[in-house]
C-alpha positions in Angstrom: -0.2 6.3 4.3 -1.8 3.0 4.8 -0.2 1.6 1.7 3.4 2.6 2.4 3.5 2.1 6.1 2.4 -1.1 7.9 -0.1 0.6 10.1 -2.2 -1.2 12.6 -5.3 -2.8 11.1 -7.7 -0.5 12.9 -6.0 2.7 11.6 -5.9 1.3 8.1 -9.6 0.4 8.0 -10.5 3.8 9.7 -8.7 5.6 6.9 -10.6 3.5 4.3 -13.8 4.3 6.1 -13.1 8.0 6.1 -12.3 8.0 2.4 -15.5 6.0 1.7 -17.6 8.3 3.8 -16.0 11.3 1.9 -16.9 9.7 -1.4 -20.5 9.1 -0.1 -20.9 12.7 1.0 -19.8 13.9 -2.4 -22.2 11.5 -4.2 -25.1 12.5 -2.1 -24.4 16.2 -2.6 -24.3 15.5 -6.3 -27.6 13.7 -6.1 -29.7 15.9 -3.9 -27.7 19.2 -3.4 -28.1 19.4 0.4 -25.5 22.1 0.7 -22.1 20.4 1.3 -20.4 22.1 -1.6 -21.5 25.5 -0.2 -20.0 24.5 3.1 -16.6 23.7 1.8 -16.3 26.3 -0.9 -15.9 30.1 -0.4 -17.4 31.4 -3.7 -20.9 31.5 -5.2 -21.5 28.2 -7.0 -24.7 29.3 -8.9 -22.9 30.6 -12.0 -21.2 27.1 -12.4 -24.6 25.4 -13.0 -26.4 25.2 -16.3 -30.1 24.8 -15.1 -33.0 27.2 -14.4 -32.8 27.0 -10.6 -29.3 26.2 -9.3 -27.9 24.3 -7.7 -28.9 21.4 -10.1 -29.0 17.9 -8.8 -27.8 15.0 -11.1 -30.3 12.4 -9.9 -30.1 9.4 -7.6 -29.3 6.8 -10.3 -26.3 8.6 -11.9 -24.9 9.7 -8.5 -25.3 6.1 -7.1 -23.7 4.7 -10.1 -20.8 7.2 -9.7 -20.4 6.3 -6.0 -20.4 2.6 -6.8 -17.7 3.0 -9.5 -15.6 5.3 -7.3 -15.8 3.0 -4.3 -15.0 0.0 -6.5 -11.9 1.7 -8.0 -10.8 3.0 -4.7 -11.1 -0.3 -2.8 -9.7 -2.5 -5.6 -6.8 -0.1 -5.9 -6.3 -0.2 -2.3 -6.4 -4.0 -2.1 -4.0 -4.6 -4.9 -1.6 -1.9 -4.0 -1.4 -2.8 -0.3 -0.8 -6.4 -1.3 2.1 -5.4 -3.6 3.5 -3.0 -0.9 3.4 -5.8 1.8 5.0 -8.4 -0.5 7.7 -5.8 -1.5 8.5 -5.1 2.2 8.7 -8.7 3.0 11.1 -9.1 0.1 13.2 -6.3 1.3 13.4 -8.0 4.8 14.4 -11.3 3.2 17.1 -9.6 1.0 18.4 -7.8 4.1 18.7 -11.1 6.0 20.5 -12.6 3.0 22.9 -9.7 3.0 23.7 -9.9 6.7 24.3 -13.8 6.4 26.6 -13.3 3.3 28.5 -10.6 5.3 28.9 -12.8 8.3 30.1 -15.7 6.2 32.6 -13.6 4.3 33.8 -12.2 7.5 34.3 -15.7 8.9 36.1 -16.9 5.8 38.4 -13.9 5.8 39.5 -14.7 9.2 39.9 -18.4 8.3 37.4 -19.4 10.9 36.1 -22.4 9.0 33.9 -23.8 11.7 31.9 -20.6 12.2 31.7 -20.2 8.4 30.3 -23.8 8.0 27.8 -23.2 10.8 26.7 -19.9 9.3 26.3 -21.5 5.8 24.1 -24.3 7.1 21.9 -22.1 9.4 21.6 -18.9 7.2 18.5 -18.3 5.0 20.7 -18.2 1.8 19.3 -18.8 -1.7 20.7 -22.0 -3.3 23.2 -20.4 -5.7 24.7 -18.4 -2.9 24.7 -21.4 -0.6 26.5 -23.5 -3.2 29.1 -20.8 -3.9 29.9 -20.4 -0.2 30.1 -24.1 0.3 32.4 -24.4 -2.7 34.7 -21.8 -1.1 34.6 -23.5 2.2 35.5 -26.9 0.6 38.5 -25.4 -1.2 
Protein backbone atom coordinates (compact mmCIF):
# COMPACT_ATOMS: atom_id res chain seq x y z
CA UNK A 1 0.00 0.00 0.00
CA UNK A 2 2.71 2.45 1.00
CA UNK A 3 4.71 1.71 -2.13
CA UNK A 4 1.99 2.22 -4.71
CA UNK A 5 0.10 5.11 -3.13
CA UNK A 6 1.77 8.25 -1.89
CA UNK A 7 0.51 7.96 1.65
CA UNK A 8 1.18 10.47 4.38
CA UNK A 9 4.63 9.97 5.91
CA UNK A 10 3.20 9.00 9.31
CA UNK A 11 1.01 6.28 7.79
CA UNK A 12 3.92 4.90 5.79
CA UNK A 13 6.24 4.68 8.77
CA UNK A 14 3.48 3.17 10.93
CA UNK A 15 3.06 0.41 8.34
CA UNK A 16 6.83 -0.14 8.28
CA UNK A 17 6.84 -0.23 12.08
CA UNK A 18 3.95 -2.73 12.18
CA UNK A 19 5.76 -5.08 9.79
CA UNK A 20 8.97 -4.70 11.79
CA UNK A 21 7.13 -5.54 15.02
CA UNK A 22 5.53 -8.56 13.33
CA UNK A 23 8.96 -9.81 12.22
CA UNK A 24 10.30 -9.25 15.73
CA UNK A 25 7.41 -11.21 17.26
CA UNK A 26 8.06 -14.10 14.91
CA UNK A 27 11.77 -14.01 15.67
CA UNK A 28 11.35 -13.96 19.45
CA UNK A 29 8.83 -16.79 19.21
CA UNK A 30 11.35 -18.74 17.18
CA UNK A 31 14.04 -18.09 19.79
CA UNK A 32 12.23 -18.71 23.09
CA UNK A 33 8.83 -20.22 22.15
CA UNK A 34 6.71 -17.99 24.37
CA UNK A 35 3.44 -19.20 22.81
CA UNK A 36 2.76 -16.81 19.93
CA UNK A 37 2.43 -19.60 17.37
CA UNK A 38 -0.11 -21.32 19.61
CA UNK A 39 -2.15 -18.12 19.79
CA UNK A 40 -2.39 -17.68 16.03
CA UNK A 41 -2.85 -21.31 14.93
CA UNK A 42 -5.76 -23.67 15.52
CA UNK A 43 -4.00 -27.01 15.46
CA UNK A 44 -1.56 -28.78 17.74
CA UNK A 45 2.00 -27.81 16.81
CA UNK A 46 3.79 -30.54 18.83
CA UNK A 47 3.89 -33.09 16.03
CA UNK A 48 5.72 -30.57 13.80
CA UNK A 49 8.78 -30.38 16.05
CA UNK A 50 11.69 -32.80 16.05
CA UNK A 51 12.95 -32.59 19.63
CA UNK A 52 12.35 -34.36 22.93
CA UNK A 53 10.16 -31.70 24.54
CA UNK A 54 8.28 -29.58 21.98
CA UNK A 55 8.03 -26.74 21.20
CA UNK A 56 11.72 -26.46 20.42
CA UNK A 57 13.51 -23.13 20.44
CA UNK A 58 16.11 -22.35 17.79
CA UNK A 59 18.31 -20.21 20.00
CA UNK A 60 18.84 -16.51 20.36
CA UNK A 61 21.77 -16.19 17.95
CA UNK A 62 20.13 -17.91 14.98
CA UNK A 63 16.82 -16.14 15.60
CA UNK A 64 18.58 -12.78 15.98
CA UNK A 65 20.47 -13.38 12.75
CA UNK A 66 17.24 -14.32 10.98
CA UNK A 67 15.54 -11.19 12.35
CA UNK A 68 18.42 -8.96 11.24
CA UNK A 69 18.45 -10.44 7.74
CA UNK A 70 14.64 -10.26 7.40
CA UNK A 71 14.56 -6.66 8.56
CA UNK A 72 17.47 -5.75 6.29
CA UNK A 73 15.79 -7.30 3.24
CA UNK A 74 12.43 -5.73 4.11
CA UNK A 75 13.79 -2.22 4.73
CA UNK A 76 16.12 -2.19 1.72
CA UNK A 77 13.37 -3.51 -0.54
CA UNK A 78 10.99 -0.88 0.81
CA UNK A 79 13.55 1.90 0.31
CA UNK A 80 14.45 1.00 -3.27
CA UNK A 81 10.92 0.12 -4.37
CA UNK A 82 9.47 3.29 -2.84
CA UNK A 83 12.08 5.41 -4.61
CA UNK A 84 11.31 3.71 -7.91
CA UNK A 85 7.56 4.12 -7.43
CA UNK A 86 7.86 7.82 -6.55
CA UNK A 87 10.13 8.53 -9.52
CA UNK A 88 7.75 6.66 -11.82
CA UNK A 89 4.78 8.67 -10.56
CA UNK A 90 6.71 11.91 -11.06
CA UNK A 91 7.57 10.83 -14.62
CA UNK A 92 3.92 10.07 -15.29
CA UNK A 93 2.92 13.55 -14.11
CA UNK A 94 5.59 15.15 -16.29
CA UNK A 95 4.48 13.17 -19.34
CA UNK A 96 0.86 14.09 -18.67
CA UNK A 97 1.85 17.77 -18.61
CA UNK A 98 3.69 17.36 -21.92
CA UNK A 99 0.65 15.68 -23.46
CA UNK A 100 -1.64 18.49 -22.30
CA UNK A 101 0.77 21.12 -23.66
CA UNK A 102 1.09 19.34 -27.03
CA UNK A 103 -2.68 19.02 -27.22
CA UNK A 104 -3.12 22.74 -26.52
CA UNK A 105 -0.48 23.72 -29.09
CA UNK A 106 -1.98 21.43 -31.74
CA UNK A 107 -5.41 22.86 -31.01
CA UNK A 108 -4.11 26.43 -31.42
CA UNK A 109 -2.33 25.54 -34.66
CA UNK A 110 -5.40 23.82 -36.08
CA UNK A 111 -7.38 27.04 -35.51
CA UNK A 112 -4.51 29.11 -37.03
CA UNK A 113 -4.23 31.00 -33.73
CA UNK A 114 -0.49 31.58 -34.12
CA UNK A 115 -0.11 34.01 -31.21
CA UNK A 116 -1.61 31.56 -28.69
CA UNK A 117 0.40 28.70 -30.21
CA UNK A 118 3.64 30.67 -29.90
CA UNK A 119 2.86 31.57 -26.28
CA UNK A 120 2.05 27.94 -25.50
CA UNK A 121 5.28 26.75 -27.12
CA UNK A 122 7.44 29.18 -25.17
CA UNK A 123 5.75 28.62 -21.80
CA UNK A 124 5.07 24.87 -21.95
CA UNK A 125 7.34 22.26 -20.36
CA UNK A 126 8.04 20.54 -23.67
CA UNK A 127 11.13 18.38 -24.26
CA UNK A 128 13.58 19.95 -26.75
CA UNK A 129 12.70 17.76 -29.78
CA UNK A 130 9.00 18.46 -29.41
CA UNK A 131 9.68 22.17 -28.79
CA UNK A 132 11.78 22.32 -31.98
CA UNK A 133 9.12 20.48 -33.99
CA UNK A 134 6.32 22.81 -32.91
CA UNK A 135 8.53 25.86 -33.47
CA UNK A 136 9.28 24.63 -36.99
CA UNK A 137 5.58 24.15 -37.70
CA UNK A 138 4.89 27.61 -36.35
CA UNK A 139 7.56 29.21 -38.54
CA UNK A 140 6.18 27.56 -41.69
